[in-house]
N, C-alpha and C positions, 0 to 999 in steps of 0.2 A: 678410462672405461669403467672403473669401479663405481666413479661418482655418477655416470649416466645411469648405471644399473639401478642406483638407489633413488633416482628421480621418481616422484609419484605421478604416473601418467594420467590415471583417471581420478579427477579431483572433484569432489562433491562441493556444490555450492549451497545445498540444503544438507545439514548433518544426517549421515546415515542413521545415527542413533534416533533422531527424530521421525525419519521416514518409517522406522520400525513400528512407531506408534499409530501408523495409518494403514497397516496391512490388514487383510482379511483372514478368514479362518484358514486359508491355504498358504498363509504367509506370503501372499502377493499383494502388490499395489495395483490399482487400476489406473492407468495413465492416459492422458489425452494430448496429443499434439494438436495445439489449437489452430494452426494455419490450415490443416487439413481435416480436422475434427475426427481423426483417427484415434480409436479407443482400443487399448490392449492391456493385458497383464504383464507385469514386470516384477523384478525383485528390488529391494531397496538398495542393493549394491550396483545396480545398473540404472538407477533413476536419479534425476537432478544432478547430473555430473557432466563434465566436458573433459576433454584431453588437454592437459597442460594449461589449464584456464588460468592459473594464477602465476604463471611463469613470465618473466620479462627480462630483457638483455641487461638492465641495469641492477638486477637483483641476483644475489646468490641463489642457486638452485634450491627449490623448496623452502625458500625463506617464509613465504606467506602460508604455504601449505602447512609447515611445521607449527606455525603460530595458531592456525586453525585447529590442527590436531590436539593441541594441548586443551583448548577450551571446549573442543567437541566432547572429549571424555569427561569433563566436568559437567557440561550441561546436560549430557545424557542421563547421568545418574540424578542430577537435581531435578529433571522433569519427571523421571520416574518416581522420585520421592514426592513431588508435588501431586501426581495422579493418586498416590497412596493417601496423602493428606485430603484430598478432595473427597475420596471414598469415606474417610473418617469424619469429614464435615457433614456428609449426608446422614451419617449414623448419629449425628449429634455429639460427637466425642470431642470436637475442637471448634474453636471460633474461626470465622472467616478472615479475621484480621491477622491470624497466624499465617494463612496462606498468602495474604496480601503483602506481608512483610517479606516473606521468602521471594515472591515473584518480583518485588521492587528491588530487592538486592540483586537480582538477576538481570534487570533492565539493560545495564550497559552491555551485557553479552547478547541479549536479544537484538539490541540496536546494531551491534557489529555483524550479527548474522544477517540483519535487514540489508546492510551495506555489501555484504559479500554475495548477495543472492543473484540468481541468474537473470531475474527482471532488471536489477540495478546494473548489472554487466551489460545488458542490452542497452540501457540508457547511457552508460559511460562510454560505449563504443559508437555513439552516433556520429561523432566527428571523425575520429581516426582510431582504428583498432589498436594501435600501439599506445594509445593514451588511457585506456580504460584501467590498467592496473595502477599507474601512478594516481589517477583520480580516486580510485578505491582506497589505496593506501593512505592518501592524504586525509581521509575521513576516518578510517577505522583506527589509525594510529594517533589521531588527535584526541587524546584521553580528556582534555578539558572540555572539548564540544560534546563528546559522548557522555560524559558525566552531567553536563549541563542539561543536555536533552533529556537524559533520564530523570533528573530532578524536576523538569517541567512536566513530564508525564506523571510523576508520583504526586506532585503538589497541585496540579491544575486540572487533572482529569478525574472523573468518577471511575470506580472499579467494580467489576462484577465477573462472575463465572457464568458461562453459558453451556448448556448440555444438549446433545442430540442422541439419536439412536445410532451412534457410529456413522453418522451421515456427513460430517463435515469435511470439506475439501482442503486441500493444502496448495497454496499458490507458489510459483517459482520465485516469488518475492520474499518468501518467509512470512514476515508480518504483512497484514493486509491493512490499508488505510482508505478512507472515504470521507468525502464531504457530507455532513448532514444538513447542509442548507447552501444554496448557490450564494456566492459573495460577489465576486467580480472577475474580470479577466486580468490576470497578472502577467507581467512581463517574463519572469523567470521562475515563478513557482506555480503550483497548482492550488485549486481549492482545498485540496486534501493534505497539504503539508502540516506535519506535526507542529503544534504551537499555535495554529491559527484557531479561532473560535469554531464552533460547530464542526468538529471533526471526530472521526472514529478511528480506533486502532484495535485491530485483532491479532492476538498472539497465539499461535497454535501450540497446543499441548498434546492432542491425540485427536483421532477421528471422532471422539466422543465429547471432548472438552476444549474450550477456547477461553483465554482470558480476554476480557473486553474492557477497553478504557474509552471514555468518550467525554467530550465537553459540548454541552448544549444548554441553552435556556429553555428548550422544550422537552416534553416527555419522551423517553426513549422506550424500546420494547422491553427493557428490564429495569429493575431498581438497583440503586447503588448498594454495594456490599451485600449481595445476595448471590445464591447459585440458582439458576432458572433453567428448567427444562423447556426448550422452545417448542412451539406448536410446529407442524410440518410447514406451513406457509412462512413462518418466521426463519425456519432453518433454511428455506429456499432464498430468502431475501439476504441472509448472511452469505450464503454460497455464491450468490450473484455478485456480491461484492469481492469475494475471495477470487473467483474465476476472472474477473475483470481487472484484478491487479497483476494477472499473469501476462506475459509476452509470448512465451514459447510453449509451456506445458503446464498441467495442473494434475494432481492426483488425488485419489480417494481410495477408501477400502470397498466401495461399492459403485458398480457401474451405473446404476440407476440414479445415484446422486449427481453424477457428472451429466448424464442425459438430461436431467430435470432442468439444468440451467444452461446447457451448452448453446442453445438458440439465443440466450440472452448476452452471449460474449460478443464484444465489439472489438474487432481487430483494429488497434491503433498504435502506432509506434511514436516514440518521442519526436517532438517537433523542435526545429531550430528557428529561434527568433533573432532577427538581425535588425539593428537600427544604425543609420549613419548620416552625417550632416555635412552639408557644403555651406560656406567655403572652409569651415574649420578643418574638415577631414577626421573629425572624431568619430568613432564607432564603438558599438557595444553589441553584444550578443549573448544568447543563452540556449541551453538545452532545457526544454520543459517537458516533464513527463506527463503521460495521459491523465486526464481528468477521470475520476470515479466518483459517482454520486450515489449515496444510499437510497434515495428516494427518486422515483421515476420521474416526477414532475419537475425535479431540479435538473436531471439529465436533459429533458425536453426543452426546458428553459434555456439552458446553456447552448443547446444546438440552435434554437431559434435565433439566438444572439449571434453565435459565431458564424452561422451560415447566411446571416443577414436576410432572414425571411420572416422577420417580425413586422415589417412595414404595413402589410394588409390589415394588421390588427390595431393599428395606431388610433384610428378614428371610430372604431366600433363602440356602440352603445351595449349596455347590459343585455338588452333584448334584441339586438341585431342577430342576424344569422352568422355564425361563425365563418371566417374566411377560410377555414381548413377544408371545406367541402362536406362536412358531416350533416349539414342541414339542421344541426341543433342550435340553440340560442347560445350566444357568446358567453353568457354567464354559467352555462352548464357545459361548456366545452373547454376553451382555451383560455378564459379570462384569468384565472388563477395563475396559470403558467406564464401568460403575458405580463402579469404584475410582477413576477420574479424577474423577467427580462427588464422591466423598468428599473428595478433595483440595480442591475448591472449597468444600465445606461447612467443612472443617477450617480453611481459611483465615480465616473469619470469627471464629474463636475466638482469633485472634492479635491483639495490639494494633497500633496503626497503625505504630509503629516497626518492629516486626518485619516487617510486610508490606513496608516500604519496603526494608529490609535484605535480605529474601528475594527480591524480584522484580527489583530494579535490578542492572544489571551493576556489579560492583566497579570503581572507577576511571572510570567514565563522567564526562565533562565537562559532559554536559547529556543531559536526557531530552526526547523529542519532546513539545511542548506540547500540551495539550488543544485541540480545534477551537475551543471557546470556553467560558468559565465565568464565573459572576457571583455576587455575594453582596451582602448588605445587610440592611437592617431595614425592615419594614413602617411606612411613614410614618403610617398610620392607627392604629398601636398606641400 
């Protein structure tokens, strides 16, 4: 009975110390339940948590919760110190490389938080609820993988700090990721997986500051190794990415910041991909997390492809009336989007080796692993 009383019932999948950096002047968070679009105030202690979320029959009680409690206390102070350093940077008292070094030393912990998050737990539970904790622990306890993924971000991505007027949202996935350019339709990963070219990573610090890592051959909204105060429309673009990284809920210090992007949220759950063959009986499958694109035209192109509604555009000339019914010329409507669809179509004509070389960042130490995948042979064959 004593052991049972010591079990942590309410377990946070986003650290309470971080949630405290997103409260308003009343020390409250503004939270939205995405399936119902219900918005309400709450406290950090009652947000981003579930009952017994990290318990499993094969583990000693509180095993994972105790592990998280240790790193939570460390990261809380580290983030507080980072905010202080950013303020000193704005005054011209320190160099941005000082902050970059601190953040990059924290990357392994940030990635662990990414894997413990509510959004990832939703993805892990797509097959069987009992499997989500083993899937989570296999990743967060794989120190070789976590460190290699951290080195990939550190060595292969650009770094910057972005600032708002306390308008940034916080996803239940903790870190937010997005594709900066549509690539192809992968079997077991998404276009936004860490380690792929043209990807964006957003690490929350507070409602005012985010750390931004990105890989792209194109210009982005900020420059490398800078701190940039974003314009309202740029903040909205960032928040659209953050809210679409969420599965269940999202928080902010301001109700208006949520309302501004709530209509842009697309409810989409992880998909299960399955492939099997006869007469061999071999099969394989994967859980693929939702696609998130930073640019609207990439999102539209991927929908055109996956919904198989690109056929009416195939034979259109530049000056033909667009097939979407807008009565605009093709070149002024969907031509650029259709050209992105052709990139996806063309990608299937390349062999497997070419696809890997084409989409992975050169020099990457690791690529983000699929949510889950499996393979084998049908025993009845």
